C-alpha positions as CSV (number, residue, x, y, z in Angstrom):
1,X,10.4,80.1,-91.8
2,X,8.0,82.1,-93.5
3,X,7.6,82.1,-97.0
4,X,9.0,84.8,-99.2
5,X,6.5,87.3,-100.9
6,X,6.7,85.6,-104.3
7,X,6.3,82.0,-102.8
8,X,3.0,83.0,-101.1
9,X,1.7,84.7,-104.0
10,X,2.5,81.7,-106.0
11,X,1.0,79.4,-103.6
12,X,-2.3,81.8,-103.3
13,X,-2.6,81.7,-107.0
14,X,-2.7,77.9,-107.3
15,X,-5.2,77.6,-104.3
16,X,-7.3,80.2,-106.3
17,X,-7.1,78.1,-109.7
18,X,-7.9,75.1,-107.8
19,X,-11.0,76.5,-106.5
20,X,-11.9,77.8,-109.8
21,X,-11.5,74.3,-111.2
22,X,-13.7,72.7,-108.6
23,X,-16.4,75.5,-107.9
24,X,-16.6,76.7,-111.6
25,X,-16.6,80.5,-112.2
26,X,-16.5,82.8,-109.0
27,X,-16.4,86.8,-108.1
28,X,-13.5,88.2,-106.6
29,X,-15.5,88.6,-103.1
30,X,-16.4,84.7,-103.3
31,X,-12.6,84.1,-104.0
32,X,-11.8,86.4,-100.6
33,X,-14.4,84.5,-98.8
34,X,-13.1,80.7,-99.8
35,X,-9.4,81.9,-99.6
36,X,-9.4,83.9,-96.7
37,X,-7.2,86.3,-98.3
38,X,-7.4,90.0,-98.0
39,X,-9.3,91.7,-100.7
40,X,-6.3,93.6,-101.9
41,X,-4.3,90.3,-102.1
42,X,-7.3,88.7,-104.0
43,X,-7.3,92.0,-106.4
44,X,-3.6,91.2,-107.1
45,X,-3.7,87.5,-107.8
46,X,-6.8,87.9,-110.0
47,X,-4.8,90.6,-112.1
48,X,-1.9,88.5,-112.5
49,X,-3.6,85.1,-113.5
50,X,-5.4,87.2,-115.9
51,X,-2.4,88.6,-117.4
52,X,-1.1,85.2,-117.5
53,X,-4.0,83.9,-119.7
54,X,-5.2,81.8,-116.9
55,X,-8.5,83.1,-116.0
56,X,-11.0,85.7,-117.6
57,X,-14.0,87.1,-117.1
58,X,-16.8,84.9,-118.2
59,X,-20.0,86.9,-117.1
60,X,-21.7,88.6,-114.0
61,X,-22.7,87.3,-110.5
62,X,-26.1,88.6,-111.1
63,X,-26.5,89.6,-107.5
64,X,-29.1,92.5,-106.6
65,X,-27.0,95.3,-105.7
66,X,-26.4,98.8,-106.2
67,X,-24.0,99.6,-109.1
68,X,-22.8,97.0,-111.7
69,X,-22.7,93.1,-110.8
70,X,-19.6,91.4,-110.0
71,X,-17.4,90.1,-112.5
72,X,-17.5,86.2,-112.6
73,X,-14.2,84.9,-113.1
74,X,-13.4,81.7,-114.8
75,X,-10.3,79.4,-116.0
76,X,-9.4,79.6,-119.6
77,X,-10.8,76.3,-120.6
78,X,-8.6,76.3,-124.2
79,X,-5.6,77.0,-122.7
80,X,-4.7,73.4,-122.8
81,X,-6.3,70.3,-124.5
82,X,-5.8,66.9,-123.3
83,X,-6.4,63.6,-124.9
84,X,-7.6,60.3,-123.1
85,X,-7.1,56.8,-124.8
86,X,-8.5,53.4,-123.8
87,X,-6.1,50.9,-125.4
88,X,-7.6,47.3,-125.8
89,X,-6.5,44.1,-127.5
90,X,-9.3,44.6,-130.2
91,X,-8.9,48.4,-130.9
92,X,-8.4,52.3,-129.4
93,X,-10.9,54.8,-128.3
94,X,-10.0,58.5,-127.8
95,X,-11.7,61.4,-126.1
96,X,-10.4,65.1,-126.8
97,X,-11.2,67.7,-123.9
98,X,-10.4,71.1,-122.7
99,X,-8.7,71.9,-119.7
100,X,-11.9,71.8,-117.6
101,X,-12.6,68.2,-118.9
102,X,-15.5,69.2,-121.3
103,X,-15.5,66.5,-124.1
104,X,-14.5,68.3,-127.5
105,X,-14.3,65.1,-129.7
106,X,-14.6,61.2,-129.3
107,X,-13.7,58.5,-131.8
108,X,-12.6,54.8,-131.9
109,X,-11.0,52.2,-134.3
110,X,-11.0,48.2,-134.3
111,X,-7.7,46.8,-134.6
112,X,-7.7,42.8,-135.9
113,X,-5.7,40.6,-134.6
114,X,-3.7,40.0,-137.7
115,X,-3.0,43.7,-138.0
116,X,1.1,44.3,-137.9
117,X,2.6,46.3,-135.4
118,X,3.5,49.2,-137.4
119,X,-0.2,49.2,-139.2
120,X,-1.7,49.1,-135.5
121,X,0.5,51.9,-134.2
122,X,-0.2,54.0,-137.3
123,X,-4.0,53.6,-137.0
124,X,-4.1,54.5,-133.2
125,X,-1.6,57.5,-133.7
126,X,-3.7,58.9,-136.4
127,X,-7.1,58.4,-134.7
128,X,-5.6,60.7,-131.9
129,X,-4.5,63.3,-134.3
130,X,-7.8,63.3,-136.3
131,X,-9.7,63.6,-133.0
132,X,-7.5,66.7,-131.9
133,X,-7.8,68.3,-135.5
134,X,-11.8,67.7,-135.0
135,X,-11.6,69.2,-131.5
136,X,-9.8,72.4,-133.0
137,X,-6.8,71.6,-130.7
138,X,-3.6,72.6,-132.5
139,X,-1.6,70.6,-130.0
140,X,-2.4,68.6,-126.9
141,X,-0.8,69.5,-123.7
142,X,-1.2,66.1,-122.3
143,X,-2.2,62.5,-122.9
144,X,-3.4,59.9,-120.5
145,X,-3.4,56.4,-121.6
146,X,-5.1,53.2,-120.3
147,X,-3.6,50.3,-121.3
148,X,-4.0,46.3,-120.2
149,X,-0.7,44.9,-118.5
150,X,2.0,46.1,-115.7
151,X,3.3,49.8,-115.6
152,X,7.0,50.1,-114.3
153,X,6.4,52.4,-111.0
154,X,10.1,53.5,-111.7
155,X,10.0,54.4,-115.6
156,X,6.1,54.7,-115.8
157,X,6.4,52.6,-119.0
158,X,4.5,49.8,-120.2
159,X,6.2,46.6,-119.5
160,X,6.5,43.4,-121.5
161,X,3.4,41.3,-121.0
162,X,2.6,37.8,-122.4
163,X,-0.5,37.7,-124.4
164,X,-0.5,41.2,-125.4
165,X,0.0,42.7,-128.7
166,X,3.3,44.5,-129.2
167,X,1.7,47.3,-130.7
168,X,0.3,48.2,-127.2
169,X,4.3,49.1,-125.9
170,X,5.1,50.6,-129.5
171,X,2.1,52.9,-129.2
172,X,3.5,55.1,-126.3
173,X,6.7,55.6,-128.0
174,X,5.0,56.8,-131.0
175,X,2.5,59.4,-129.5
176,X,5.5,60.9,-127.8
177,X,7.2,61.2,-131.4
178,X,4.5,62.2,-133.2
179,X,2.6,64.5,-130.6
180,X,4.3,67.5,-129.0
181,X,2.6,66.7,-125.7
182,X,3.1,65.0,-122.4
183,X,2.1,61.0,-122.6
184,X,1.3,59.1,-119.6
185,X,0.7,55.4,-119.2
186,X,-1.5,53.9,-116.6
187,X,-2.8,50.2,-116.1
188,X,-6.4,50.3,-117.4
189,X,-7.8,48.9,-114.3
190,X,-6.0,51.6,-112.3
191,X,-7.6,54.3,-114.3
192,X,-11.2,52.7,-113.8
193,X,-10.7,52.5,-110.1
194,X,-9.7,56.6,-109.9
195,X,-12.8,57.3,-112.1
196,X,-15.4,55.3,-109.8
197,X,-13.7,57.0,-107.0
198,X,-14.1,60.7,-108.4
199,X,-17.5,60.1,-110.3
200,X,-18.9,56.7,-109.8
201,X,-19.8,54.3,-107.4
202,X,-16.9,54.9,-104.8
203,X,-17.6,58.7,-104.3
204,X,-17.5,58.4,-100.9
205,X,-14.9,55.7,-100.0
206,X,-11.1,56.6,-99.5
207,X,-10.8,52.4,-98.8
208,X,-11.9,49.9,-101.6
209,X,-11.2,47.3,-104.2
210,X,-12.4,47.6,-107.8
211,X,-12.5,44.3,-109.4
212,X,-12.4,44.7,-113.0
213,X,-14.6,42.3,-115.2
214,X,-14.5,43.2,-118.8
215,X,-12.8,41.0,-121.7
216,X,-10.5,40.0,-119.0
217,X,-10.1,40.2,-115.1
218,X,-7.9,42.6,-112.8
219,X,-8.3,44.5,-109.6
220,X,-7.2,47.9,-108.2
221,X,-6.3,48.8,-104.8
222,X,-7.3,52.2,-103.4
223,X,-6.1,52.7,-99.6
224,X,-6.6,55.4,-97.4
225,X,-7.4,57.9,-100.9
226,X,-4.1,56.4,-102.7
227,X,-3.9,54.2,-105.6
228,X,-1.5,51.1,-104.7
229,X,0.8,49.8,-107.4
230,X,3.0,47.6,-105.5
231,X,6.8,47.1,-106.0
232,X,6.7,46.1,-109.5
233,X,3.5,47.5,-110.4
234,X,1.3,44.3,-110.3
235,X,-0.8,45.0,-107.3
236,X,-4.4,44.0,-108.6
237,X,-3.4,41.0,-111.0
238,X,-5.9,38.8,-109.7
239,X,-6.5,36.9,-112.9
240,X,-3.3,35.0,-111.9
241,X,-4.9,34.5,-108.2
242,X,-4.9,30.3,-107.9
243,X,-8.5,29.5,-106.9
244,X,-10.6,26.4,-106.3
245,X,-12.6,25.4,-109.4
246,X,-10.1,25.2,-112.0
247,X,-8.5,22.1,-113.6
248,X,-5.0,23.6,-113.2
249,X,-2.6,26.1,-111.7
250,X,-1.4,29.8,-113.5
251,X,2.3,30.1,-114.5
252,X,4.3,33.0,-114.5
253,X,3.3,33.3,-118.5
254,X,-0.4,32.1,-118.6
255,X,-3.2,33.1,-116.2
256,X,-5.1,29.9,-117.4
257,X,-6.1,27.9,-114.0
258,X,-6.2,31.3,-112.1
259,X,-9.2,33.3,-111.3
260,X,-9.1,34.6,-114.7
261,X,-10.3,31.0,-115.9
262,X,-13.6,31.5,-113.9
263,X,-14.3,35.1,-114.4
264,X,-13.0,36.3,-117.7
265,X,-15.3,36.9,-120.4
266,X,-14.9,33.5,-122.2
267,X,-15.3,31.7,-119.2
268,X,-18.6,33.4,-118.3
269,X,-19.7,33.0,-121.8
270,X,-19.2,29.0,-121.2
271,X,-20.9,29.2,-117.8
272,X,-23.9,30.9,-119.4
273,X,-24.4,28.1,-122.0
274,X,-24.0,25.5,-119.5
275,X,-27.3,27.2,-118.1
276,X,-29.0,27.4,-121.3
277,X,-28.3,31.5,-121.5
278,X,-27.5,32.6,-124.9
279,X,-26.9,36.1,-125.9
280,X,-29.4,37.8,-128.2
281,X,-28.0,41.0,-128.6
282,X,-24.6,42.4,-128.2
283,X,-23.6,46.0,-128.5
284,X,-20.8,47.3,-130.6
285,X,-17.5,47.0,-128.4
286,X,-19.2,45.0,-125.6
287,X,-18.0,41.9,-124.4
288,X,-20.4,39.2,-125.1
289,X,-20.4,38.1,-121.0
290,X,-21.7,41.7,-120.6
291,X,-24.5,40.9,-122.6
292,X,-25.2,37.6,-121.5
293,X,-25.6,39.0,-117.6
294,X,-27.4,42.3,-118.8
295,X,-29.7,39.7,-120.5
296,X,-30.2,37.4,-117.6
297,X,-30.6,40.4,-115.2
298,X,-33.7,41.7,-117.3
299,X,-35.1,38.4,-117.6
300,X,-35.3,38.3,-113.7
301,X,-36.5,41.9,-113.6
302,X,-40.0,42.5,-113.1
303,X,-40.1,45.2,-115.4
304,X,-39.6,42.9,-118.7
305,X,-42.1,40.9,-120.4
306,X,-42.7,37.5,-118.5
307,X,-40.3,35.1,-119.3
308,X,-40.9,31.4,-119.6
309,X,-40.2,29.5,-116.1
310,X,-37.2,27.8,-117.8
311,X,-35.5,30.8,-119.1
312,X,-36.1,32.8,-115.7
313,X,-34.7,29.5,-113.9
314,X,-31.6,29.4,-116.3
315,X,-31.1,33.3,-115.9
316,X,-31.1,32.8,-111.9
317,X,-29.1,29.8,-111.8
318,X,-26.5,31.3,-114.1
319,X,-26.3,34.6,-111.9
320,X,-26.0,32.5,-109.2
321,X,-23.2,30.4,-110.2
322,X,-21.1,33.4,-111.5
323,X,-21.6,35.3,-108.1
324,X,-20.1,32.2,-106.5
325,X,-17.0,32.5,-108.9
326,X,-16.7,36.1,-108.0
327,X,-17.0,35.7,-104.4
328,X,-14.1,33.3,-104.3
329,X,-11.8,36.0,-105.8
330,X,-13.2,38.9,-103.9
331,X,-13.2,36.9,-100.7
332,X,-9.4,36.3,-101.1
333,X,-8.7,40.0,-101.6
334,X,-11.0,41.2,-98.8
335,X,-9.1,38.9,-96.3
336,X,-5.8,40.6,-97.0
337,X,-6.8,43.7,-97.2
338,X,-10.2,44.5,-95.5
339,X,-11.3,47.2,-98.1
340,X,-14.6,47.4,-96.4
341,X,-16.0,47.9,-100.2
342,X,-15.6,46.0,-103.5
343,X,-16.9,47.4,-106.7
344,X,-17.8,45.0,-109.6
345,X,-16.4,47.0,-112.4
346,X,-16.0,46.7,-116.3
347,X,-18.7,46.2,-118.7
348,X,-19.9,42.9,-116.8
349,X,-19.8,44.7,-113.1
350,X,-22.1,47.4,-114.6
351,X,-24.4,44.8,-116.5
352,X,-24.9,43.0,-113.2
353,X,-25.9,45.8,-111.1
354,X,-27.5,45.3,-107.9
355,X,-28.7,41.6,-108.9
356,X,-25.3,40.7,-109.2
357,X,-23.9,42.7,-106.5
358,X,-26.0,41.8,-104.0
359,X,-25.8,37.9,-104.7
360,X,-21.7,38.7,-104.3
361,X,-22.0,40.4,-101.0
362,X,-24.3,37.6,-99.7
363,X,-21.7,35.2,-100.4
364,X,-19.1,37.3,-99.2
365,X,-21.1,37.5,-95.7
366,X,-21.1,33.7,-95.1
367,X,-17.3,33.3,-96.3
368,X,-15.5,36.3,-94.6
369,X,-16.0,37.5,-90.9
370,X,-15.0,40.9,-92.2
371,X,-17.9,43.4,-93.1
372,X,-17.5,44.4,-96.6
373,X,-20.2,46.2,-98.9
374,X,-20.3,45.2,-102.6
375,X,-21.2,47.5,-105.3
376,X,-22.0,47.4,-109.1
377,X,-20.0,49.8,-111.1
378,X,-21.5,53.3,-112.1
379,X,-19.4,54.0,-115.1
380,X,-18.7,50.5,-116.6
381,X,-16.2,49.9,-119.6
382,X,-16.1,53.7,-119.9
383,X,-14.2,54.1,-116.6
384,X,-11.0,53.4,-118.2
385,X,-11.4,56.5,-120.4
386,X,-13.1,59.1,-117.7
387,X,-9.8,57.6,-115.7
388,X,-7.3,58.5,-118.4
389,X,-8.8,62.0,-118.7
390,X,-8.8,62.9,-115.1
391,X,-5.3,61.5,-115.0
392,X,-3.9,63.9,-118.1
393,X,-6.2,66.8,-116.6
394,X,-4.6,66.5,-113.2
395,X,-0.9,66.4,-114.8
396,X,-1.6,69.5,-117.1
397,X,-3.3,71.5,-113.9
398,X,-0.1,70.6,-111.8
399,X,2.2,72.0,-114.7
400,X,-0.1,75.2,-115.5
401,X,-0.9,76.1,-112.0
402,X,2.6,74.9,-110.5
403,X,3.7,77.8,-108.2
404,X,6.4,79.7,-110.0
405,X,8.2,82.9,-108.8
406,X,7.4,86.4,-110.4
């Protein structure tokens, strides 16, 4: 059954808006070429979208032609303002952007372990409000939140998780109460995977696994271009994976004895100390484990000052031992999912770079008959904020660009 004229117009409008979002400003002629629509149809949709306040003239094409240059149309970037939050156990970071994803403000606040639930929530919400004010956003359209823990696939809410502070769950409700905005919460590792696929190490992959290596551990699974969450939202809880090399087994409430005990930040720090490696400089907000890995890689780099033989040997042994541990967890995922690509994400994955990725890849090649490429994160810990912003922007565009009858 053919679409009604009003439905066809709405669909054409959405296609044109998506093109302007992906390609940037375009002329009516370029829209005609890219959409395959007739010139009168393109003229009509440009008029409608301009009247609706969704697009505007942003310049001229600059083409060498007789008469005036063609007008360039672009999306009205301040039609909606967005915010992205990265919620960690030790604090919150926020970015505010326009509809095109251009960053307008960025801020963060540390939250101490002994901070009460109420004060912690207030600090986080106030941070978002101040960032929005700094960005000149009178109101936020959509807020994307990345947090550790399980997200209920039915309700979309953050579930109770052992070991995580109560203010994490209270924060989402507080944002919904205080801000006139849609609030979307997603697991931090899932958001990191979305960001690595869009802008990072997995841009050419529609199937891959992101192994998150930061303060904690986690994994995100993308199969055939789709993020997989599982029946209860727990796909990728690799920290609970029973592995050899630990003294106990994980339980339903504690991942001690699981993969987390081998690859969590505290475990990596202990491993480094056992090989005589101590962090000499840790950047603000950087896990100590990431600083140790970065330092070890630099020690082995030919571009660094000549290290002592003992330091070089210690760094080599530390990275090799870490690669052994990471390969154990990665091999289990590869054997079940056959993703073809594993991205070592988070701050530790980015710090290890190609040096660590190559070592893990060599071990996987010996442990598994399945071909798999191991890549280092291109975005590191910043992938969570980037993924939250991409999710917020996608949701806002779905709302603003949704086909509507006219």
